[in-house]
C-alpha positions as CSV (number, residue, x, y, z in Angstrom):
1,M,150.0,195.7,-7.7
2,I,152.3,195.2,-4.8
3,I,152.8,198.4,-2.6
4,D,156.3,198.8,-1.2
5,I,155.9,199.5,2.5
6,E,158.8,202.0,2.3
7,Q,156.7,204.1,-0.1
8,I,153.8,204.9,2.4
9,S,153.8,206.8,5.6
10,K,154.0,205.1,8.9
11,E,150.6,206.5,9.8
12,A,149.0,204.9,6.6
13,L,150.7,201.7,7.1
14,N,149.5,201.5,10.8
15,A,145.9,202.3,9.6
16,I,146.1,199.5,7.0
17,I,147.5,197.0,9.6
18,E,144.9,197.9,12.2
19,D,142.1,197.6,9.7
20,Y,143.4,194.2,8.6
21,I,143.7,193.0,12.2
22,L,140.2,194.1,13.0
23,R,138.6,192.8,9.7
24,E,140.4,189.5,9.6
25,G,140.0,188.5,13.3
26,T,143.5,187.0,13.2
27,D,144.1,184.1,15.5
28,Y,147.3,184.4,17.5
29,G,147.0,181.1,19.4
30,E,146.1,180.3,23.0
31,S,147.1,183.6,24.5
32,E,145.7,186.9,23.5
33,C,148.0,189.6,22.1
34,S,147.7,193.3,22.5
35,M,147.0,195.3,19.4
36,D,150.6,196.6,19.5
37,D,151.9,193.0,19.5
38,K,149.7,192.0,16.6
39,K,150.9,195.1,14.6
40,Q,154.5,194.3,15.3
41,Q,153.9,190.7,14.1
42,I,152.3,192.0,10.8
43,K,155.1,194.6,10.4
44,A,157.6,191.8,10.7
45,Q,155.8,189.6,8.2
46,L,155.6,192.5,5.8
47,S,159.4,193.3,6.2
48,S,160.3,189.6,5.5
49,K,157.9,189.5,2.5
50,Q,155.9,186.6,3.9
51,I,152.8,188.9,3.3
52,V,152.5,191.9,1.0
53,L,150.4,195.0,0.7
54,V,148.3,194.8,-2.5
55,Y,146.4,197.6,-4.2
56,S,143.4,196.6,-6.3
57,E,142.8,199.1,-9.0
58,L,139.4,197.6,-9.8
59,H,138.1,198.0,-6.3
60,E,140.5,200.9,-5.3
61,T,141.3,199.0,-2.0
62,V,144.5,197.9,-0.2
63,N,144.7,194.5,1.3
64,I,147.3,192.2,2.9
65,L,147.9,188.9,1.3
66,P,150.4,186.1,1.7
67,F,153.0,186.6,-0.9
68,E,152.4,183.1,-2.5
69,Q,148.7,183.8,-2.8
70,F,149.2,187.1,-4.6
71,T,151.7,185.6,-7.0
72,S,149.5,182.7,-7.8
73,H,146.7,185.2,-9.1
74,E,149.0,186.9,-11.6
């Protein structure tokens, strides 16, 4: 199930994004970005719907997935 980012608190969204960044080890190119820069990039992608928050009822977890990837599993 896709979670609308407007329906959760800013603190919860920040925690999910920080966990995603630390877990995924996201590559941001040749130069290193600060955690704040990475969070802003993720928030922009969430706002533009390039990526979405997905809740798994089976695992009771929230993950960030590319929109296309999520829709291909439905």
